[in-house]
C-alpha positions in Angstrom: 32.0 -16.6 -4.1 30.2 -15.6 -1.0 26.4 -15.0 -1.0 27.4 -11.5 0.1 29.6 -11.1 -3.0 26.8 -12.7 -5.0 24.1 -10.6 -3.8 25.5 -7.6 -5.1 23.3 -3.8 -5.6 24.4 -3.4 -1.7 22.1 -6.6 0.0 24.0 -8.1 2.4 22.3 -11.8 1.5 22.0 -13.9 -1.4 21.9 -15.1 -3.9 19.3 -11.8 -4.7 18.4 -10.4 -7.6 15.3 -7.8 -8.5 12.5 -8.3 -10.7 11.7 -5.1 -12.1 8.0 -4.0 -13.6 6.5 -1.0 -15.3 3.5 0.5 -14.3 1.5 -1.8 -17.2 3.0 -5.1 -15.5 5.9 -5.5 -18.2 8.4 -7.5 -16.6 12.2 -6.2 -17.6 13.4 -9.3 -19.4 17.0 -9.3 -17.9 15.5 -9.0 -14.1 13.2 -11.9 -14.9 16.3 -13.6 -16.3 18.3 -13.2 -13.4 15.3 -14.3 -11.0 15.3 -17.6 -13.0 19.2 -18.0 -12.5 18.9 -18.3 -8.5 19.8 -21.5 -7.3 17.5 -22.1 -4.0 15.2 -24.4 -2.7 12.9 -21.7 -1.1 12.6 -18.5 -3.2 11.4 -15.3 -1.0 9.6 -13.0 -3.1 9.5 -9.2 -1.4 7.1 -6.3 -3.3 7.8 -3.2 -1.5 5.1 -0.5 -0.7 5.5 3.2 -1.7 9.3 4.0 -2.0 11.2 7.4 -3.4 13.2 5.5 -5.9 15.2 2.5 -6.8 18.0 2.9 -3.9 15.3 3.3 -1.2 13.7 -0.1 -2.4 17.1 -1.8 -2.4 17.9 -0.5 1.1 14.2 -1.5 2.6 15.0 -5.1 1.1 18.6 -5.3 2.3 17.3 -4.2 5.9 14.4 -6.7 6.0 16.3 -9.8 4.7 19.2 -9.7 6.8 17.8 -11.8 9.4 17.1 -14.5 7.5 20.1 -16.4 6.9 20.0 -17.5 10.6 16.7 -18.4 11.0 16.4 -21.2 8.4 17.0 -25.1 8.6 20.2 -26.5 7.2 18.3 -28.1 4.5 17.2 -24.9 2.8 18.7 -22.8 0.8 17.1 -19.3 0.2 17.1 -16.9 -2.6 16.1 -13.7 -2.0 14.0 -11.8 -4.7 13.1 -7.7 -4.4 10.0 -6.7 -6.6 10.3 -3.4 -8.0 7.5 -1.4 -9.6 6.6 2.4 -9.9 5.3 3.6 -6.6 6.0 6.5 -4.6 6.7 7.8 -0.9 6.6 11.3 0.2 9.5 12.2 1.9 7.7 13.1 5.1 6.5 9.4 5.7 9.6 8.2 7.4 10.9 4.6 8.0 11.9 4.4 11.4 15.9 3.6 11.8 15.7 3.7 7.8 16.0 7.4 6.7 19.4 8.8 6.9 19.9 11.9 9.3 18.4 15.2 6.8 17.0 13.0 4.4 13.1 13.5 5.4 11.5 16.8 4.7 12.6 19.7 6.9 10.4 20.7 9.8 8.4 23.7 9.4 8.0 23.3 5.9 4.3 23.2 6.2 2.5 22.3 3.2 5.4 22.8 0.7 6.9 20.2 -1.0 10.0 19.5 -0.4 12.6 19.0 -3.3 12.9 15.1 -2.7 8.8 14.7 -2.8 8.7 16.9 -5.9 11.1 14.8 -8.1 9.7 12.0 -6.6 6.6 13.0 -7.8 7.8 14.1 -11.4 9.0 10.2 -11.7 5.7 8.9 -10.8 3.7 10.9 -13.2 6.4 12.2 -16.2 5.7 14.7 -18.7 3.3 16.7 -16.0 6.1 19.2 -14.9 3.8 22.0 -15.7 0.8 20.8 -13.3 3.0 19.8 -10.7 4.9 23.1 -10.6 1.8 24.9 -10.1 0.6 22.4 -7.6 3.9 22.8 -5.4 3.5 26.5 -6.3 -0.1 26.5 -4.2 1.1 24.2 -1.6 3.7 26.6 -1.1 1.8 30.2 -1.2 -1.6 28.7 0.1 -3.6 31.3 -1.1 -7.1 32.0 0.9 -8.8 31.5 -2.0 -11.7 29.1 -2.8 -11.4 29.5 -6.6 -7.7 28.2 -5.8 -8.6 25.1 -3.8 -11.0 24.3 -7.4 -7.7 25.1 -9.6 -5.5 22.6 -7.0 -8.9 20.2 -7.3 -8.7 20.2 -10.9 -4.7 19.4 -11.1 -5.1 16.8 -9.1 -8.1 15.2 -10.9 -5.9 15.7 -13.7 -2.9 13.5 -12.1 -5.0 10.9 -11.0 -6.2 10.1 -14.6 -10.1 10.3 -12.9 -13.0 10.7 -15.6 -15.5 12.8 -14.2 -18.8 12.2 -15.7 -22.2 14.4 -15.2 -24.4 12.8 -12.6 -27.2 14.4 -10.5 -26.6 14.8 -7.3 -23.0 15.3 -7.1 -20.7 17.8 -6.9 -17.6 17.8 -8.6 -14.1 19.1 -7.3 -13.0 20.7 -10.5 -16.3 21.8 -11.8 -19.7 23.3 -10.6 -22.4 21.7 -8.7 -23.6 18.8 -10.7 -20.7 17.5 -12.0 -19.9 14.1 -10.5 -19.4 10.5 -11.2 -20.9 7.3 -12.4 -19.9 4.4 -10.1 -18.3 6.0 -7.3 -16.4 3.9 -5.3 -13.9 4.5 -2.5 -10.1 4.7 -2.7 -9.7 1.2 -2.9 -12.9 -0.1 -4.1 -16.0 -0.4 -2.3 -15.3 -2.8 0.8 -13.1 -4.4 -2.0 -15.8 -5.8 -4.1 -14.9 -7.6 -7.0 -15.3 -6.4 -10.6 -14.5 -2.9 -11.3 -17.7 -0.2 -11.8 -18.0 1.0 -15.4 -16.5 4.2 -13.5 -14.5 3.7 -10.9 -13.6 7.0 -9.5 -13.2 7.5 -6.3 -15.7 10.2 -4.4 -12.8 12.0 -2.8 -12.1 13.1 -6.1 -15.4 14.8 -7.2 -17.2 15.8 -3.9 -16.7 19.6 -3.2 -12.8 20.2 -2.7 -13.2 22.6 0.1 -15.3 19.6 2.2 -12.7 17.2 1.2 -9.7 19.0 2.4 -11.4 20.5 5.7 -12.2 15.9 6.0 -8.7 15.3 5.5 -7.6 18.1 7.7 -9.4 16.7 10.2 -7.7 13.6 9.9 -4.6 14.8 10.0 -5.5 16.2 13.5 -6.7 12.5 14.6 -3.5 11.1 13.0 -1.6 13.3 15.5 -0.2 16.0 13.2 1.0 18.9 15.0 -1.2 21.7 16.3 0.9 24.3 14.7 0.3 23.0 11.2 -3.4 22.2 11.1 -6.6 23.1 12.3 -8.3 21.4 15.0 -11.5 19.8 14.8 -14.6 22.2 14.3 -13.3 25.5 12.8 -15.2 27.1 10.5 -14.6 27.6 6.8 -14.7 31.4 7.2 -11.0 32.6 7.8 -10.1 28.8 8.0 -8.9 28.5 4.4 -5.5 29.0 5.0 -5.2 25.7 7.2 -7.3 23.5 4.8 -4.3 23.6 2.8 -2.8 20.8 5.2 -6.0 18.5 3.6 -5.1 19.8 0.5 -1.4 18.1 0.2 -3.3 15.1 2.1 -5.2 15.2 -1.4 -2.6 14.8 -3.8 -1.1 12.3 -1.4 -4.3 9.9 -1.7 -3.7 10.6 -5.3 -0.6 8.7 -5.6 -2.4 6.4 -3.3 -5.2 5.7 -5.8 -2.5 5.6 -8.8 -0.7 2.7 -6.7 -3.7 0.8 -5.7 -4.4 0.7 -9.3 -1.0 -0.3 -10.4 -0.6 -2.8 -7.4 -3.2 -4.8 -9.2 -2.2 -5.0 -12.5 1.7 -5.6 -11.5 0.5 -8.5 -9.5 -1.9 -10.1 -11.8 -0.3 -9.4 -15.2 3.1 -9.2 -14.1 4.5 -11.3 -11.1 1.8 -13.7 -10.9 2.5 -15.1 -14.7 6.5 -14.4 -14.3 6.5 -16.7 -11.0 3.9 -19.0 -12.7 6.7 -19.7 -15.5 9.0 -20.1 -13.1 7.7 -22.9 -11.3 6.6 -24.4 -14.7 10.6 -25.1 -15.6 11.2 -25.8 -11.4 8.5 -27.7 -10.3 10.4 -28.6 -7.1 10.8 -24.8 -6.3 8.8 -23.5 -2.9 7.9 -19.8 -3.6 7.4 -17.3 -0.4 5.8 -14.0 -0.8 6.1 -11.1 1.1 4.3 -7.3 0.4 4.4 -4.5 2.5 1.3 -1.9 1.9 0.6 -1.8 -1.7 3.0 -4.3 -2.4 0.7 -7.0 -0.3 -1.5 -6.0 -2.8 0.9 -6.6 -5.7 1.4 -10.3 -3.9 -2.1 -11.0 -3.3 -3.1 -9.9 -6.5 -0.3 -12.3 -8.1 -2.7 -15.3 -6.9 -5.3 -14.7 -9.5 -2.4 -15.7 -12.3 -1.7 -19.6 -10.3 -3.0 -22.3 -12.2 -5.9 -24.4 -10.5 -3.9 -27.1 -8.6 -0.6 -25.5 -8.5 1.1 -25.7 -5.2 4.1 -23.7 -5.8 3.4 -20.8 -3.3 4.2 -22.3 0.1 3.1 -19.2 2.1 2.1 -15.4 1.9 2.6 -12.9 4.5 1.3 -9.6 4.2 2.6 -6.6 5.9 0.6 -3.7 6.6 -1.5 -4.5 3.8 -3.1 -1.6 2.1 -6.6 -2.9 0.5 -9.7 -4.4 2.0 -9.7 -6.4 4.9 -12.9 -7.7 3.0 -10.5 -8.8 0.0 -10.7 -12.6 0.7 -14.0 -13.3 2.0 -16.8 -15.2 -0.3 -19.5 -12.5 0.9 -19.4 -9.1 2.1 -21.5 -8.7 5.4 -23.2 -6.2 4.0 -24.0 -7.3 0.5 -24.3 -11.2 0.7 -24.7 -10.8 -3.3 -21.0 -10.1 -3.8 -17.7 -11.3 -2.5 -14.1 -9.6 -2.1 -11.9 -8.5 -5.2 -9.9 -12.0 -3.8 -12.5 -14.2 -2.6 -10.8 -17.5 -2.4 -7.5 -17.1 -3.3 -6.3 -17.8 -0.2 -7.1 -21.4 -1.7 -4.5 -20.7 -4.0 -1.5 -21.0 -1.5 -0.2 -24.2 0.1 0.0 -22.7 2.9 -1.1 -20.2 5.2 -1.9 -16.3 4.1 -0.4 -14.6 7.2 -2.3 -10.6 7.7 -0.2 -8.8 9.7 -1.9 -5.7 11.3 -1.0 -2.9 13.7 -3.1 -0.4 15.6 -0.6 2.3 15.1 -0.7 2.5 11.5 -2.1 5.9 10.9 -2.0 5.4 6.9 -4.4 2.7 7.4 -6.5 3.8 11.0 -7.5 7.1 9.4 -6.6 7.9 6.0 -7.2 4.7 4.2 -11.3 4.7 5.7 -11.4 8.0 5.4 -10.7 8.2 1.8 -12.5 4.9 1.3 -15.8 6.3 2.8 -15.8 9.1 0.7 -18.6 7.7 -1.1 -21.2 10.3 0.5 -23.3 7.3 2.0 -21.8 7.3 5.6 -23.2 9.4 8.5 -20.1 11.7 8.4 -16.5 11.9 6.8 -14.9 11.0 10.1 -16.0 8.4 12.2 -15.0 4.7 11.6 -17.2 2.3 9.7 -16.1 -1.3 9.3 -17.2 -1.5 5.7 -14.2 0.8 5.1 -11.2 -1.2 7.0 -7.5 -1.6 5.9 -6.2 -5.3 6.2 -3.1 -4.0 7.7 -5.1 -2.4 10.3 -7.5 -5.1 11.4 -6.7 -8.6 9.7 -8.7 -10.5 7.8 -12.7 -9.9 8.3 -15.4 -12.0 7.2 -13.8 -15.2 6.3 -14.9 -17.8 9.0 -12.9 -19.3 11.0 -9.8 -17.3 11.1 -7.7 -17.3 13.7 -6.5 -13.7 15.3 -3.3 -14.2 17.1 -1.1 -12.0 18.6 2.8 -11.9 17.2 4.2 -13.7 20.6 1.8 -16.3 20.1 2.5 -16.9 16.4 6.1 -17.2 17.0 5.6 -19.4 20.1 3.5 -22.0 18.6 3.1 -21.0 15.0 0.7 -20.5 12.4 -1.8 -22.6 10.7 -0.7 -24.8 8.1 -3.3 -23.3 5.7 -5.9 -20.5 5.0 -6.3 -17.1 6.6 -4.6 -15.9 9.8 -4.4 -12.4 11.2 -1.6 -11.5 13.4 -1.4 -7.9 15.5 2.2 -6.8 15.1 1.9 -3.9 17.1 4.1 -5.0 19.4 6.9 -4.2 17.4 5.3 -2.2 14.5 4.5 0.9 16.5 6.9 3.5 15.8 6.5 6.1 13.2 5.1 10.0 13.6 2.4 11.6 11.7 1.0 11.2 8.9 1.6 7.5 8.3 2.5 6.3 11.7 3.9 3.0 11.9 3.0 2.2 8.5 6.7 1.5 7.6 8.0 -0.3 10.7 8.4 -3.3 9.1 12.4 -4.1 9.3 12.0 -6.5 12.7 13.6 -9.7 13.3 10.3 -10.7 14.5 8.9 -10.4 11.5 11.4 -12.1 9.5 10.4 -14.9 11.8 6.9 -15.1 11.0 7.5 -15.4 7.6 9.9 -18.2 8.4 7.3 -19.9 10.5 4.6 -19.3 7.9 6.9 -21.2 5.0 7.7 -24.1 7.5 11.4 -23.2 6.6 12.9 -23.0 10.5 15.0 -25.2 12.2 
């Protein structure tokens, strides 16, 4: 039987299996057994970021994995794993050269949710049909009413599962002034600080909803949204409420990001990490190479927490447009020397390099990640870059001494370090995609496959 036939499920490489987790990090036993049965010297383990459904993630794995058979040396037999976990992709976030014609949200829909996105939201938040139907109605009608925004904010907060408590001086988006949050943090945790706060609720869900929607609408303009569908910077609230529904839709998107951020850490640490540790215990010669896109980069990075001390089975980790803090791996935060990143020192559990791929053309990480993360109320303004809130997929690893910063061409020509973190600017290929996400999902390139092979020392 050929590799392609053995792969099955629409994947053109093999042997291949999908490793499936639920939102709590529990693995599907059948998928775990299928991965354990793969015959390989080197196992590629790729966790997707956001996706619309199982078929979307499978097609992404197929596209990304396609170049690998022709890139590795004769002594390397690859096994391919696709890590599937509950996430979501709005259908107005295209994957370049990936989505079939007509699959994206129809032009001119404004803020209305297209059927595919509404269906995906229903799967992402099961049992919340009434809330989602009302959210969809508000986004379609766009009423010029502050009360409608307050209702929308309350619905989004309920879906996100945030728990707002009384805190002086904070205005809650779903309640009167004075309703706020204790332990307010950014969308991805305050600068990636290890250890959750008592109440780890992003302020984007507790600040005044009109202020949040205004900032997000201006963020859409910064990200290149069509001028006819979003208000420009400097518009006034008086008479401008209609335009703020663009920001309201973005607030809903941020709620899915917040949920995915939490899930990704859980799936990585409690799910993927233990499964791989058990597999390596049974097959000590197996070499494992981690790959993650967007929040999937968070999944594979948090799986390192489950690597036993002294274990050397993880041979490389490649993070594609990682949607978590660029300070995650640091021992000391530049603005708080008493704290480290959420993954401080985890790069030392990889017997090889941790390659952080970043691109300046990624609007999701360049604009919206820091915007949401900064909404803790202590920055000079809701817009305007502050390096504390940067994403690793935007500008690479920060505050880790001695980390090389390479272009993609240099990394492919001369290789990458044998261990530790390295930042690689992949903007030469990761550059296509429209608003709101820009090039965030433009990852299906042979050059990136070659980078994974170089990191894992699998080449010819």
